[in-house]
C-alpha positions in Angstrom: 0.4 0.2 -0.2 1.0 3.4 -0.8 0.3 7.0 1.0 -1.6 9.3 -1.2 0.2 12.4 -2.0 -1.8 15.7 -3.8 0.9 17.5 -6.1 -1.0 19.8 -7.5 -1.7 22.8 -4.7 -5.4 23.7 -3.8 -7.3 26.8 -5.8 -10.0 26.8 -3.6 -12.0 25.5 -6.7 -12.3 22.8 -9.4 -12.9 23.9 -13.0 -15.5 26.8 -11.3 -17.6 24.5 -10.5 -19.3 26.4 -7.7 -21.3 24.7 -5.1 -24.9 24.4 -5.5 -25.8 27.0 -2.5 -22.9 28.9 -3.5 -23.5 33.0 -2.5 -23.6 36.0 -4.8 -22.9 39.0 -3.0 -23.6 42.5 -4.7 -23.1 40.6 -7.9 -19.9 38.2 -7.2 -19.5 34.9 -5.9 -17.5 34.7 -2.8 -15.9 31.9 -4.4 -14.2 33.9 -7.2 -13.3 36.4 -4.8 -11.1 34.0 -1.9 -9.3 31.1 -2.9 -10.2 28.7 -0.3 -13.6 29.7 0.1 -16.5 27.3 -0.3 -20.0 27.7 1.0 -21.5 24.0 2.8 -25.1 25.0 3.3 -27.6 27.5 3.8 -30.6 27.8 5.9 -33.6 30.8 6.4 -34.7 30.7 3.3 -37.7 28.3 3.2 -41.0 29.6 5.3 -41.1 31.8 7.6 -43.9 32.5 10.1 -46.4 35.4 10.1 -46.4 37.5 13.0 -50.2 38.1 14.0 -51.6 40.4 16.3 -54.6 39.0 18.4 -56.9 40.2 20.7 -59.6 38.7 22.9 -62.9 40.7 23.1 -65.1 39.7 26.4 -66.7 36.6 26.9 -66.4 35.4 22.8 -64.7 32.4 22.0 -61.8 32.3 20.8 -59.6 35.3 19.4 -59.6 38.0 16.7 -56.8 38.5 15.0 -56.3 42.8 14.4 -53.6 42.2 12.2 -50.8 40.3 10.0 -47.4 41.0 9.3 -44.3 39.0 7.8 -41.4 39.7 9.9 -37.8 39.8 9.3 -35.7 36.6 8.6 -32.2 35.6 9.3 -30.3 33.4 6.8 -27.3 31.4 8.1 -24.4 30.5 5.8 -22.2 27.5 6.4 -18.8 27.5 5.0 -15.6 26.1 4.7 -11.9 27.9 4.3 -9.1 26.6 3.8 -5.5 27.9 3.2 -1.7 26.7 2.6 -0.4 28.3 5.3 -1.0 31.0 8.4 -0.3 34.1 6.4 -2.5 33.1 3.6 -5.5 32.1 5.8 -5.3 35.6 7.8 -6.0 37.6 4.0 -8.9 35.3 3.5 -10.6 36.1 6.5 -9.5 40.0 6.0 -10.9 39.8 2.4 -14.5 37.8 3.7 -15.0 40.5 6.4 -14.6 43.4 4.2 -16.9 41.7 1.3 -19.6 41.1 4.3 -19.5 44.3 5.9 -21.7 47.6 5.2 -25.5 48.6 5.5 -26.9 46.0 3.0 -26.1 44.1 0.4 -27.7 42.4 -2.5 -27.6 38.3 -1.9 -28.7 35.9 -4.1 -27.9 31.9 -4.1 -26.8 29.7 -7.0 -29.4 27.1 -6.5 -31.9 29.9 -7.3 -30.5 33.1 -9.2 -33.8 34.2 -9.7 -34.3 36.4 -6.2 -32.3 38.1 -4.3 -32.4 39.2 -0.5 -31.8 42.9 0.9 -29.2 41.3 3.7 -26.8 42.8 6.3 -24.3 40.7 8.1 -24.9 40.2 11.7 -23.1 37.3 13.2 -20.6 34.8 12.8 -19.9 31.7 14.9 -16.8 30.6 16.5 -13.8 29.5 14.0 -11.9 26.8 15.1 -8.4 27.6 16.5 -4.7 26.4 15.6 -5.7 25.2 12.0 -5.7 26.7 8.4 -8.9 24.6 7.5 -12.2 25.7 8.8 -15.5 24.8 8.8 -17.7 27.8 10.5 -21.1 30.0 9.7 -22.2 33.1 9.4 -25.5 35.1 9.9 -27.6 37.4 7.4 -30.2 39.7 8.9 -33.7 40.4 6.1 -35.2 43.1 7.4 -38.4 43.0 5.2 -37.9 39.0 4.5 -38.7 39.0 1.3 -37.1 37.3 -1.3 -37.2 39.5 -4.4 -37.4 38.5 -8.2 -34.1 39.1 -10.1 -36.1 39.7 -13.2 -37.8 43.1 -13.9 -41.0 43.9 -15.6 -41.6 46.9 -18.2 -44.8 48.3 -19.1 -45.6 51.5 -20.9 -48.0 53.9 -22.6 -47.3 53.2 -26.0 -50.0 50.9 -27.1 -48.9 51.6 -30.8 -45.2 50.5 -30.4 -45.6 47.0 -31.9 -47.8 47.9 -34.8 -46.0 49.6 -38.2 -45.6 53.0 -38.3 -47.4 55.1 -41.1 -45.3 56.2 -43.5 -48.3 59.3 -43.3 -47.8 61.7 -40.8 -50.4 63.7 -39.6 -53.3 61.6 -40.7 -55.9 62.1 -37.8 -57.3 65.0 -38.8 -61.2 64.9 -40.8 -59.9 65.9 -44.2 -62.6 66.9 -46.8 -62.9 66.8 -50.3 -65.6 67.5 -53.6 -67.0 65.9 -56.0 -67.6 67.9 -58.8 -70.7 67.7 -60.9 -70.3 65.6 -63.7 -67.1 64.1 -62.6 -66.2 60.4 -61.0 -62.9 62.0 -58.8 -62.5 63.9 -56.0 -61.3 66.9 -56.7 -57.3 67.0 -55.5 -54.8 64.5 -54.1 -55.1 63.9 -49.8 -51.0 63.9 -49.8 -48.7 65.1 -52.2 -45.2 63.5 -53.0 -44.7 60.7 -50.0 -41.6 59.6 -50.3 -41.2 55.4 -51.1 -39.1 53.1 -53.1 -39.6 52.1 -56.3 -40.6 48.5 -56.8 -41.8 47.6 -53.5 -45.2 47.0 -52.7 -47.4 49.1 -50.5 -50.8 49.1 -48.9 -52.9 52.3 -48.7 -55.7 52.4 -45.6 -58.2 55.3 -45.0 -61.5 55.2 -42.8 -64.2 57.1 -44.5 -66.9 59.2 -42.5 -68.6 60.6 -45.7 -68.7 57.7 -48.6 -71.3 58.8 -51.2 -71.0 55.8 -53.0 -68.7 52.5 -54.1 -65.6 53.7 -54.8 -61.5 53.5 -54.1 -58.0 54.9 -53.6 -55.8 55.8 -56.7 -52.0 56.6 -56.6 -49.9 58.6 -58.9 -46.0 57.4 -59.1 -43.3 60.2 -60.0 -40.0 60.5 -60.6 -37.0 62.2 -58.5 -38.5 65.0 -60.4 -41.9 64.2 -59.2 -43.2 64.2 -62.6 -45.9 61.7 -63.2 -44.8 58.3 -64.5 -48.1 56.5 -64.5 -50.9 55.8 -62.1 -52.8 53.0 -60.8 -56.6 52.6 -59.3 -57.3 50.3 -56.8 -60.2 47.8 -56.7 -63.6 49.3 -55.7 -64.6 48.9 -52.2 -68.4 48.3 -51.2 -70.4 51.4 -50.3 -71.4 51.4 -46.4 -73.9 53.6 -45.1 -71.9 54.7 -42.3 -68.4 54.9 -43.8 -65.8 52.1 -42.5 -62.0 51.2 -43.0 -60.6 50.2 -46.6 -57.4 49.9 -48.3 -55.8 48.9 -51.7 -52.5 47.5 -52.4 -50.5 48.8 -55.0 -46.7 48.1 -56.7 -44.8 51.3 -57.6 -42.5 51.1 -60.9 -39.3 50.6 -60.4 -38.4 54.3 -60.8 -40.7 55.6 -58.8 -39.5 58.0 -55.8 -42.6 59.3 -54.6 -46.1 58.9 -54.5 -49.7 61.5 -54.5 -52.7 59.6 -53.0 -56.4 60.3 -54.0 -58.4 58.9 -50.9 -61.5 57.8 -53.1 -62.1 57.7 -56.5 -66.3 57.1 -56.8 -67.6 55.2 -59.7 -70.7 57.4 -60.4 -70.8 60.5 -61.8 -72.6 63.0 -59.9 -75.1 65.6 -61.0 -74.4 68.3 -58.4 -70.9 69.2 -55.9 -70.7 66.4 -53.6 -68.9 66.8 -50.0 -66.5 63.9 -48.8 -64.6 63.4 -45.7 -62.1 60.9 -44.5 -59.5 60.5 -42.0 -56.5 57.7 -40.1 -54.7 57.6 -43.5 -52.0 54.6 -43.3 -49.1 53.8 -46.2 -47.3 51.1 -45.3 -45.2 48.4 -47.2 -46.8 45.0 -47.5 -49.8 43.7 -48.9 -52.2 43.8 -46.0 -53.0 46.6 -43.8 -52.4 46.9 -40.2 -54.5 49.2 -37.7 -53.9 53.0 -38.1 -51.4 54.1 -35.5 -50.3 57.5 -34.8 -46.4 58.2 -35.3 -44.4 58.6 -32.4 -44.1 62.1 -32.5 -48.1 62.3 -32.6 -49.1 63.2 -29.0 -52.0 60.5 -29.4 -49.0 58.2 -29.9 -49.2 57.7 -26.1 -52.5 57.0 -24.0 -53.1 58.0 -20.3 -53.2 54.4 -18.4 -50.5 51.8 -17.8 -51.6 48.7 -16.5 -48.7 47.3 -14.4 -48.8 43.2 -13.7 -47.2 41.9 -10.4 -46.7 38.3 -10.9 -44.9 38.0 -6.9 -46.6 37.4 -4.2 -45.5 40.5 -2.5 -46.0 44.5 -3.4 -42.8 46.1 -5.3 -42.0 49.7 -5.5 -41.9 50.7 -8.8 -39.3 52.7 -11.1 -41.5 55.1 -13.1 -39.5 57.2 -16.1 -41.3 59.8 -17.7 -39.4 61.3 -21.1 -41.4 64.5 -22.2 -42.1 65.0 -25.9 -43.1 68.7 -25.3 -43.3 71.5 -22.5 -45.2 69.9 -19.5 -45.6 71.8 -16.2 -46.7 68.5 -13.9 -46.1 64.7 -13.8 -48.2 62.7 -11.6 -49.5 59.1 -11.6 -52.6 58.2 -9.6 -53.2 54.0 -9.6 -56.0 52.0 -8.5 -55.1 51.8 -4.7 -55.8 55.1 -4.3 -52.0 56.1 -4.3 -50.8 59.6 -5.9 -48.0 61.1 -6.7 -47.3 64.4 -8.1 -44.0 66.4 -9.5 -44.0 70.2 -10.6 -47.2 72.9 -10.5 -50.4 72.0 -11.4 -51.4 75.3 -11.7 -48.4 76.1 -13.9 -49.2 77.9 -17.2 -47.7 77.3 -20.9 -47.4 80.7 -21.8 -49.5 83.8 -21.1 -51.5 86.8 -23.3 -49.8 90.0 -23.5 -49.9 92.9 -26.0 -47.1 94.7 -27.8 -47.2 97.1 -31.0 -46.1 95.4 -34.1 -44.6 97.4 -37.3 -47.4 97.2 -40.3 -44.8 99.3 -42.9 -42.0 101.4 -42.4 -40.5 103.5 -45.2 -37.1 106.1 -44.7 -37.6 107.0 -48.4 -33.6 106.6 -49.2 -34.5 104.2 -52.1 -37.6 103.2 -54.0 -39.5 101.0 -51.6 -40.5 97.7 -51.9 -44.0 96.5 -54.0 -44.5 100.1 -54.5 -47.6 100.6 -57.0 -47.9 104.1 -58.1 -50.7 106.2 -59.3 -53.2 103.3 -57.7 -55.3 103.6 -54.3 -57.9 105.0 -52.7 -59.1 108.9 -52.5 -61.8 110.8 -50.6 -61.3 113.6 -53.1 -64.6 113.3 -55.1 -66.3 113.2 -51.9 -65.1 116.9 -50.6 -64.4 118.2 -54.1 -66.9 118.9 -57.1 -68.0 115.4 -57.8 -68.3 116.1 -61.6 -64.5 116.8 -62.2 -62.0 114.3 -62.6 -59.1 113.8 -60.2 -56.2 111.9 -61.7 -53.9 110.3 -60.4 -50.8 110.6 -63.3 -46.8 111.6 -63.0 -44.1 110.3 -60.7 -42.5 110.7 -58.0 -38.7 110.9 -57.0 -36.5 109.7 -54.2 -33.8 110.5 -52.1 -34.2 114.4 -52.9 -30.9 117.0 -52.1 -33.1 117.6 -48.7 -33.0 114.0 -47.2 -34.2 110.8 -47.9 -37.9 111.8 -49.2 -40.5 111.1 -51.8 -41.6 114.2 -53.6 -44.0 114.4 -56.7 -43.1 114.9 -60.4 -45.9 116.1 -62.0 -46.6 116.6 -65.6 -45.8 119.9 -67.2 -49.8 121.0 -67.9 -52.6 119.5 -66.5 -56.2 119.6 -68.0 -58.0 118.5 -64.6 -58.6 120.1 -61.4 -57.1 118.2 -59.2 -53.7 115.9 -60.5 -50.8 114.6 -59.5 -48.8 110.8 -58.5 -49.4 108.8 -56.0 -47.5 106.1 -54.2 -49.2 103.1 -52.6 -47.6 100.6 -50.1 -49.2 97.2 -49.2 -49.2 96.7 -45.1 -48.6 93.6 -43.4 -51.5 92.1 -41.0 -50.8 91.7 -37.3 -49.3 88.6 -36.0 -52.9 87.7 -34.8 -53.6 87.9 -38.5 -56.3 90.8 -37.8 -56.1 94.1 -40.1 -59.0 96.4 -38.2 -57.3 96.8 -34.8 -55.7 99.8 -33.4 -53.0 101.6 -35.2 -50.3 104.0 -35.3 -49.4 106.1 -38.5 -46.8 108.4 -38.8 -45.3 110.7 -41.3 -43.0 113.1 -41.5 -43.7 115.9 -44.6 -43.1 119.4 -45.6 -45.9 121.6 -47.2 -44.6 125.1 -48.4 -46.9 126.9 -49.8 -47.0 130.4 -51.2 -50.4 132.6 -51.3 -51.4 131.8 -54.5 -50.3 127.9 -54.6 -52.8 125.6 -54.6 -52.2 121.9 -53.9 -52.4 119.1 -51.1 -51.3 116.2 -49.5 -53.3 113.1 -49.0 -52.0 110.8 -46.4 -54.0 107.4 -46.4 -54.7 104.1 -45.2 -56.8 102.2 -47.2 -57.9 98.8 -48.4 -58.9 97.0 -51.8 -62.5 98.5 -51.4 -61.8 102.4 -50.5 -60.2 104.5 -47.5 -60.4 103.5 -44.3 -58.5 106.6 -42.4 -57.0 109.4 -44.3 -54.9 112.8 -43.2 -55.4 115.6 -46.4 -53.3 118.9 -46.0 -54.6 120.8 -49.0 -54.2 124.7 -50.1 -57.3 125.5 -52.0 -58.1 128.8 -51.4 -56.1 131.5 -54.1 -54.9 134.5 -52.6 -55.7 133.1 -49.0 -53.4 132.2 -46.6 -55.6 129.5 -45.4 -54.6 125.7 -45.1 -57.0 123.1 -44.5 -56.9 119.9 -42.1 -59.2 117.3 -42.8 -59.6 114.0 -41.2 -61.9 111.2 -42.9 -63.1 107.8 -41.4 -64.4 105.9 -44.2 -66.0 108.2 -46.6 -67.0 110.3 -43.6 -65.1 113.9 -43.3 -65.1 113.7 -39.4 -62.7 116.6 -38.9 -61.2 119.8 -40.5 -59.9 123.0 -39.4 -57.9 125.7 -40.8 -54.7 127.0 -40.4 -52.2 130.0 -41.9 -50.0 128.8 -44.3 -47.1 130.4 -42.7 -46.9 127.6 -40.1 -45.9 125.5 -43.3 -43.4 127.5 -44.5 -39.8 128.2 -44.6 -38.8 124.6 -45.1 -39.7 123.1 -41.8 -40.3 119.8 -41.3 -43.7 118.2 -39.4 -44.9 115.3 -38.3 -48.4 113.6 -38.3 -49.5 111.2 -36.1 -52.7 109.8 -36.7 -53.6 107.3 -34.3 -56.7 104.8 -34.0 -57.2 103.1 -30.3 -60.3 101.3 -30.0 -63.1 103.4 -31.6 -61.5 106.8 -31.1 -59.7 108.6 -33.8 -56.8 111.7 -33.2 -54.7 113.8 -35.0 -51.7 115.3 -33.9 -49.1 118.0 -36.4 -46.3 118.9 -34.4 -43.7 121.0 -35.9 -39.8 119.0 -35.7 -37.3 121.1 -34.8 -34.8 122.2 -38.1 -32.6 124.5 -39.6 -31.7 125.9 -36.3 -34.9 126.6 -34.9 -35.3 126.1 -31.5 -37.8 124.7 -29.6 -39.4 127.8 -27.7 -39.6 129.8 -31.3 -41.4 126.3 -32.6 -43.5 126.5 -29.5 -44.5 130.2 -29.9 -44.8 130.3 -33.6 -46.0 126.7 -34.2 -48.3 125.1 -31.7 -49.3 121.9 -32.4 -52.4 121.0 -34.0 -54.3 118.0 -31.8 -57.3 117.3 -32.9 -60.0 116.1 -30.5 -60.7 112.3 -30.2 -63.2 111.9 -32.2 -65.6 108.4 -31.2 -66.4 106.2 -34.4 -69.5 104.1 -35.4 -68.8 100.3 -34.5 -68.4 100.1 -39.0 -65.5 103.1 -38.5 -63.7 101.4 -36.2 -63.4 97.6 -37.7 -62.4 99.5 -41.5 -59.7 96.9 -42.8 -56.2 98.2 -43.2 -54.2 96.7 -46.5 -52.2 99.5 -47.4 -51.3 103.0 -47.3 -51.4 105.8 -50.1 -49.1 109.0 -50.6 -50.9 111.3 -53.4 -49.6 114.5 -53.9 -52.1 116.8 -55.7 -51.9 120.2 -57.7 -55.0 122.5 -58.8 -55.6 123.2 -62.6 -52.4 124.9 -63.5 -51.3 126.9 -60.8 -48.4 127.2 -58.7 -48.3 124.1 -56.5 -46.9 123.8 -52.9 -43.1 122.3 -52.1 -44.1 118.8 -51.0 -42.6 115.7 -49.8 -42.8 113.0 -47.4 -39.9 111.7 -45.3 -40.6 109.0 -43.7 -43.6 106.5 -42.7 -44.3 104.4 -39.9 -47.2 102.1 -39.2 -47.9 100.1 -36.2 -50.4 98.3 -35.3 -51.0 98.6 -31.4 -52.0 96.5 -28.6 -52.0 93.5 -30.7 -52.3 90.7 -28.2 -50.1 87.7 -28.6 -49.0 84.3 -26.9 -45.3 84.1 -25.5 -44.0 81.0 -24.5 -43.4 80.3 -20.7 -40.1 78.2 -19.6 -42.1 75.3 -18.1 -41.0 72.5 -15.4 -40.2 70.2 -17.6 -38.9 71.0 -21.1 -38.9 68.4 -24.4 -36.1 66.1 -23.9 -36.1 65.9 -20.3 -36.5 62.7 -18.7 -38.1 62.1 -15.2 -36.6 59.6 -13.3 -39.2 58.3 -10.0 -37.6 55.9 -7.7 -40.4 54.7 -5.1 -38.3 52.7 -3.0 -35.9 55.7 -2.4 -38.5 58.3 -2.5 -37.3 60.3 -4.8 -37.3 62.0 -8.4 -34.1 62.4 -10.8 -34.9 64.9 -13.6 -31.9 63.9 -16.6 -30.4 61.7 -13.9 -30.2 64.8 -10.8 -31.8 64.3 -7.7 -34.3 67.1 -7.6 -36.0 68.0 -4.1 -38.3 70.9 -5.2 -40.8 69.5 -7.4 -42.1 66.7 -4.8 -45.6 67.7 -3.5 -46.3 67.4 0.3 -49.0 65.5 0.0 -47.6 62.2 -2.1 -48.5 59.4 -0.9 -45.4 57.1 -1.9 -46.3 54.0 0.5 -49.7 53.4 -1.7 -47.7 53.2 -4.5 -46.4 49.7 -3.7 -47.9 47.9 -6.5 -50.2 44.6 -5.1 -49.7 41.4 -6.9 -52.1 40.8 -9.8 -52.6 44.5 -12.1 -52.5 47.7 -11.1 -53.4 50.7 -13.5 -51.9 53.4 -13.2 -53.5 57.2 -14.9 -50.8 59.4 -16.2 -51.5 63.0 -15.5 -50.0 66.4 -16.9 -50.8 70.0 -17.1 -54.0 70.6 -18.8 -52.3 72.3 -22.0 -49.3 69.7 -22.1 -49.1 67.0 -24.6 -49.7 63.2 -23.6 -45.4 61.9 -22.6 -44.0 59.0 -22.7 -44.1 56.5 -19.4 
């Protein structure tokens, strides 16, 4: 007989064949961390008794259960540790000590890796003395006593995520078309220039709301330059009284790049125009139609509820991730147990309504303005002057005169009419809210240097395609007199007139005309502008401003649309005429309502993570304690075994978000 001797040093493992109950702590097996360590047996993972609080009531038989709760538990791990020498044995225990110590660890065992325990090292048995190979045990305290599932489940509010995405976008809106009398086809296409791949087969599906009659869809195939290659018509779909969902399948030519879609082509000729309507259009690759679905960018892609299934036997604390696709002020969740979590401000607004002034037209006249039309525009001359005499817009204007940036008239050599001269008409822009009847301010700097015998006028008009809206006329009409009339019109009604001495317009001075329509009042101010060394005191002394008392307008006069401005320079017959010019023009819409976006609590792209177990919310990975509301009920947001429905809430003005 011979003694057996092992010639290979023991390394603590045999080809990484771990024991059946080897302990995995925080993601690593102790056997892989400490040579010579091996788990022998584990106890305390089986049934654990429940803690029952009981009460005896009077002389009633037995006892009543007040509540039942799961107590904590202890898991005892038996192990073997062997080392080649004393120093290695000491180092192995130092390592084991550092692995086990700490507040809590996630612990699993090799025979059931699907579960983990939240455990804290609490006790250790005595270690035999004087040996480098020992067996012993240590105890892990499990406060909740629960075996947690390693596997996680994910639930979301995206019911269309497994449905093919539409090639068409924005298709939930109801569209309408007209079948013209004597025609079989719809007037116009539904979607123009949808990008497709040549040679592929596509199915076009649509929900018809108002059908009219049996019909089919059709497609026009376009080349890379969007020229029509060919057209295809689908098979007729039957007429249904209440509409329905219909589809046609088409194969694109190999050289096609785009498709134009016609939703419904009717198979009968109509004797009168017929309206039809449709929505939920979908174009997709393949020969069959899948259900209509919005695209991920569309708000309706996300629902307001999630059903979460807990397949275990104990309530769990979820992690909720909310991804914003637009501005939002509130993230809130309500579950079917009555739990409520709110983050943000329920009262936060998306924006506010404010008012501002907006330029409708500004011209400095240092060059010919864009969009100028000559010898057109609207006037009230025939209302005030002799109606039988023709007043004519003719002649030309010049820009950037030596006096400065201005527009001035160039009259024809002779005038066979009563009043004649050139005009400049300029378009104005609407206010940002689309209106052109609101409050308006028009300012002109002008000159009107008139001698006693000079007869002429400047008309400064806010107008539209059908007539005058508001007009200021400065007119010298009396030969041999110093009188100059200032007139104001609202529509065709003369609402103000005042006669001034021509001297206030003389000596090459510049003046400002300011016409203000504010609500249903109209006001004119004429003021001198200091030029050529004239002091401010001289202006006040020699030329006090003319201020027209506010004129109350009728509702019709106050709502006249303004689409343009006209400057008309006039002379009377072949009399001498004043030195006239307009140096700049500024037209503004006043008190325009506009909506301004506010910076909201959550912006598009923000990701909020709600960690129920740790009672905290993170925004873009950073903890934000300011978002929590006082009445958040974290405890009620533990999800019970079975199904829990969660309602997703947001600001009333916000789009649904991804959860």
